[in-house]
N, C-alpha and C positions, 0 to 999 in steps of 0.2 A: 562476579567472574562466571557464574553459570550462564548468564545471558550473553556475555561476550563469547564464551566457548560455543554456545548454540548458534549465534549469529555467524561467526567466522568459520563454521563448518559448511556454509553455503557459498557457492562460487559467485552468486550474484553480489553478495556482500563484499567478497574479495575483489570482484571486478570493479565495483564502485569505489572501493578504497584505493585501488590502483589508479582509477581515473582522477581521484583527488590528488594523489601524488603527482601524476602527470600534469595536472593543472598547476600545481605549485611550482613545478619545474619550468613550465612555459611562462608563467607570470614572472618568476624570478629572473629568467633570462631576458625578459623584455626591459628590465632595468627602469621601470616607471612605477615608483612607489604608490601613486594614487590608484593604480589598477587593482590593488588588493581590496580597496573599499568597494569595488563593484561586486565582490562576492556577497555583500549584504543584499543585493538585488536578487540573488539566487534563492534566498530564503522564502520570501512571499511567492516567488514564481513557482518554486517546487511545491509549496503548500497548495497553490491553485491546481497544479498538475496532479497532485495527490487526490484532491477533492474530485476533479473532473474525471479522472480515470476510474476512481471508485464508484462514483455515481452513474456515469454515463456508459462506461465500458464493462466494468466488473458486474454491474447489476442489470445488464441487458436481459431482455426476455429470453427464456431458454430456447435455443435453436431446435428445430425439428430433426435436423440431420445429426446423427450420433457423433460423428467426428468433430463437428463444430461444437456440439454440446460438451464433448470431452475437453476441448480447449478451454471453454469457459469454466468448466468444473475445476480444472487444474488451476486456472487463473484465480478463481474466487469462490465459486459455489461449493467446492469441496471443503474450504475453510469454514464456511457456515455450517455445512453438514457435520463436520467433525472439528469443532472449535478448539478442542484441547490437543489435537494432533500437532505436535511440534514441527513435523516435516511440512505441514501446510500453512505455517505462520507466514512464510516469506513469499514475496512476489516472485513469479517465475522468470527465468532468463529470457524467454521469448517475448516478454513484455518489457522488462527492465532495460535491456541493452538496445533494442530498436528505439525506444523512447529517448534514451540518452543520446543516441546518434542523431535522431531527428531534432531534438532540442538544441544540441550543440551546433548542428549545421544551420538551423534556422537563425539562431542568434548571430553566428559568424556571418552569415549572408546579409542579414539586416544591417549589421555594423559596417560591413564592407560596402554595401550599396549606399550607406550614408557617408562614405568617404573616410571612415575612421582608419588611420594607419595602424591602429592597435586592435584591429578586429579580432585577430586570432587570440592574443592574450586576454582581450576583453571577454570573449566567449568562454575561454578557459576559466577565468575568474568567476563569471556569473554561473555557468552551467556545471563545470567540473568541480570547482571548489565549493561555492555557495550551495548550488543545487545538490551536489553529491553529499555534502555534509548533512543537509536537511533530510535527504533520503535515508541516510544512516540513522538520523534521529527518529524518523518515522518507524523504521524497523525496530529500533530500541523500544520506543513507546508501545508499539504494537505487541511485541513479544512480552513486554512487562505486563500489559493489560491481561494477557492470557496465562501468565505464570503465577503460581502461588509463592511469590517472593515478597520480601519486605519492600515497601514502596514509599517514596517521598510523597509529600502533600500534592505536588504537581502530578506525579504518576498515579496517585489514587484518584485525582479528579479526572484524568484521561481515562482511567479504567472504568469509572462510573459511567461516563458518557458512552464509551465504546460498548459496554455491556448493554446499554439501552438499545444500541444498534443491533446487537446480536440476539437479545432475548426479549425485547419488547416491540420494537418497530424498526424493521430493516430499511425503511424509507427515510429514516432520520439519522443525524449525526454521522456524516460520511468522513469527516476529518478524523485523523488519529494524532498527528503531531501536536504537541502542546502549543497553544496559541491559535490553532486552526479553527477553533470553535467560532471565531468571528466570521469565517466564510460561511459556515452553516447558518448563522444568524442572518447574514446578508442575503443568502440564497433561499431562506425560508425553510430549511431542512433541520432546524433546531426544534426542541420541544422543552417547554419550561416544566418545573416541578409540579405545579398545580394541574396543568394539562395531563401530565403523566399519571397523576393519581386517578383520573377518570377514564383514561384510555385502556381499552382491553388489549391484551397481547394478540398480535396478529396471528391468524391461523397459519399453520405450517411454517412457522417463522424460521426454523433451522434449515428448511429447504427453499427459502425465498419464495414462498407461496405455492410451490409445486407439491403435489401429493407425494408423500415420502416413498411410496411404492411405484412411482412413475418409472416405466421401463428404461428411460434414459438415465435416470439416477442410479437405478440398479446396475445397469451396464457399466456406468462410469465407476461406481464403487468397486466392482469386481476388476475392472481394468487397472485401477491404481492401487489395489489392495497390497500387492507385493512391494511396490515402490515405497509406499508410505506406511507400511506396517499395520494395515487394517485387518483385524481378525474377523473370522467368520461370524462370531457372536456380535461384534460391533456392527457389521454390515446388516445382520438380521435385525438388530435393535433399531438401526437407522430407518429401515423400511417400515417399521411399525410405529415410529415416533409420531 
């Protein structure tokens, strides 16, 4: 219940949940039972989306302009900087909703160009239902990995791999949703246990390779301190980490 309460305090979660409901309504009104099965395609599609966003967008090199850096800090750098801050667990709305609209529009357009008369409910099934549910699973597993709660065997496995990303090597294990490890393995961003034993912890790992007292980091911490409940002591410790 703690995780559900935490998740549904965030309007991105509420927005995606609303999208799932809208998708269910659209598919139900289409009156074509097999369209429900298309939702299964949304699962691997969203897992790939999760991996690519995390690796290629959230881990971009830090911009020099402060306003650009602040966007990236809110998107992901801040979560690495303060990995136990619950307000920074969840993907921000300026990422989530545009990606949802783009994915839905793209699938709808491709199906329509292919001449599918069921393009709209097909896109709703794949993106809104399948993709939306997988996104909620991602947020569930991600929150679980960072919270001191009782975990299932699957959740413990996800937590172990995600902790390696946060505290050993941020260039590895970009997936979070259970089952997504196969993508890291295919893409070469996994790391086996034997290699992990001999690998040193990456320098400045909590700041993704930046010096913790970098002026951009310092400015971003102060900018978001009030919104995310960062204390003066936390900010000072982060600059010395």
